[in-house]
N, C-alpha and C positions, 0 to 999 in steps of 0.2 A: 504494500500500500504506500502510495506517495505521501510525503510530508505535506499536510494541508497548507502549511505556510510557505511551501516552496514548489507549488504546482505551476503548470503552464497557464499563462494568461493568453487566451486565444487571440484577443484583439492586438495585444502588444506583439505577440509572435507573428501574427498575420502581417503587420507592418514590416517586420524584419524580413519575412519571406518575400514579400512584394519587392522590397529594396534589393534583395539578393537576386531575384529573377531579373530585375532591370539591369543589374550589373552583368549578369550572364548574357542577356540580350545584346548589350553594348559590345561585350567581348566577342560574341558570335558574329555580329556585323563587322567588327574590325578584322575578323579572320575570313571575311568574304562569304559568310553563311547567313541564313535567315535568322531572325530574332528568336525563333523557337527551337533552334538547333541543339540546345543544351538542356538536359533534364536535371532538375534538382531532386536528389535523393537524400532523405534525412536518415541518419544512422540511428536505429532504434535502441541501441544498447544504453543510451543515455536517458531513456524514457521509461517510466513505470507504465505497465499495461493500462492502469486506470487513467493515465494522461493521454492515451491514444486518441480518444474522441476529440479532445481539445486540440490536438495536433491537426486533425482533419478539419476542424472548424477554422483553423488558422490558414487553411488553403493547401496543406501538404497532401499530396495524393500518391507519393511513392516513398515507401519506407524500406530500408535495408536492415536485415537482421543477421547477427552473428551466431545465434544459438537457436536450435530448434524449439526449445521449451518457450522462449520468449516469442518466437514467431507464432507458435500455436496459440498462446494466450492472447496476443494482440489481434490476430486474424479472427479468432473465434469471437472476439468482442466487437469488432467493427465490420466483419464480413467483407462485402465487395465495395465498401466506401473508400478503400485504399488498395493499391497494388503493392505487393511485397516482392522484394528481391532477396537473395541470400548473398551476403558479402563477406562472411567469415570463413575460417578453415572448416571444411566439411568432412566429417568422418563417413567412411563408406557405408557403415551400418545404418546411417540416417538418411541416405540418399533417397530411398523410396518415399518417405514421408515428406521430405523437403520438396521433391519434384512436384508433388501434387498440390503444393501450397504456393509456389512462387512462379513469377514470370521468367526469371533469369537467375542463373548462378554466375557470380562474378569471379569465382576463386578456384577455377580448375588448375591445379598445380602439379599434377602427376598423371602419368598414363594409367595408373591403377584406378584413380578416381574417374578418369574419363571412361574407362571400360565399365565401371560400376554404373555410371549414369546411363551409358548406352544400353546396358543390360536391363535397367529398370524403366527406361523411357517408354512411353506409349506414343510412338510416332516421332517424327523429326523434332529434336530438342536443341534449342540454341543455348550456348554457354559462352562465357568469356574465359580466356586463358590468362592466368596471373603471371605477370612478368616481373622478375627481380631486376629492375632496371639498373640499380647500383651494384649488382652482383655481390651483395653482402652475404657472407657465409651463413649467418644466423637467420636470414629471412627466407620465407617460403617463396615459391615462384620459379618459373623457368627462366634461365639466363638468356639474354638476347642471342648469344652465339649458338644456343641449343634449340631455339624455338622452331626453326625450320624443320629440324628432324622430328621434334615433338608433333608438329602439325601433320607431317607426312605419316607418322605412326598412327595418330588419332584418326586420320582420314579413312582408315580401314573399318572404322566403326560407323556403319551405315546410318544409324539414327542420330548421330552426333553432328551438329552443325556449329562450327565456330563462328560466333557472331561478332568477335572482336577481341580486344585485349584490355586487361586491367593492370594498373600499376599504382604503387604508392611509394614515392621517393622517400629518402631519409628525412626525418623531421629537421626543420630549419627555422631560424628566426626571420629569414628574409625570403619572401615568396619567390623572388627572382632566381634564387638559388636552385629552384626546382625546374626551371625552364628547360635546361639541357636534357634532363631525363624525360620530360614530357615530349620534347621534340624527337628524341630517339625512339620512343615508343610509337609516336605517330608515324614516323618514317617507316618503321618496321611494319606497322599495320598496313600502310599504303602499299608496300612492296608485296606483302602476303596476299592482299586483296587481288592484286594483278595475277600473282602466281596461282591462286586457287579460285579464280573466277569460275562460277558455275558449280562449285562444290561447297564452298563456304562463303559467307557474305562479308565478314569483317567490316561491318558498318558502324560498330560501336567502339568507343574508347572511354572506359570508366577510369577517370583519374582526376585528382584534385580533391583536397579536403578543406576544412575551415582555414587552414594556414595559407593556401595557395590556389584556391579555386578559380580566381579570375585569370591567373597565368595559365592554368590548365585549359580553361575555355578558349583563351587566345591561341593556344597551341593545338586545338582540335578536339578537346574532350566533347563527348556527347552526353555523358552522365558525370556529375560531380557529387561527391558524398560528403555532406556536412553533418557534423554531430554536435559535440558539446559547445563549440564556438557559436553555433546558431541557437541552440536550445536555451543556453544561459541568458541570452538577450531577451528571451520571451518568458522568463519566470516572473510570477507574481511577487 
């Protein structure tokens, strides 16, 4: 149960959401795209299930969850008033239940997980491949130098469609410091889209968080994932 003194103020958060969407529209226009080219996804791990209706009242329609239990609780509460994506590390034993509840999985980081998704999928299923853009040993994700082989191997899974890439650069105090990583992932996506035209669509780039979402949108993101930095501005 959320602390009643620290709950979401839907009006206040709605103003913040509107301002962020305007920033994203401006960034999309600056990159030669339409104003609706970038979706705002709110990371649900910072939100108590009881606050989810207030989130929707604030105009949020896309929520990303890291844990199946939280996904179940929130989706069961609000039904089809919001779309849910899965953005965290996904255990293979939870794939079946997650698949039936989400639009998109952002975090495919191994061939074993790709195989499990393909096994449990009911028809063609779009996923995003997680890229370890900074090649940090402790981080999940496919390294840029290995992604072409990963896509080739995953392409044998007939029901799996790679809809794009996801990346989360190292934390930084300067948004500009993330630009090179975002550009690298975008260029990689663009090349793969040409190489796999007709098999995968590679239309989405999930990248950018509260620290650097404008830069991500400028560099081609189609989905940005905002969490605590957004939610705290909308607390009562």
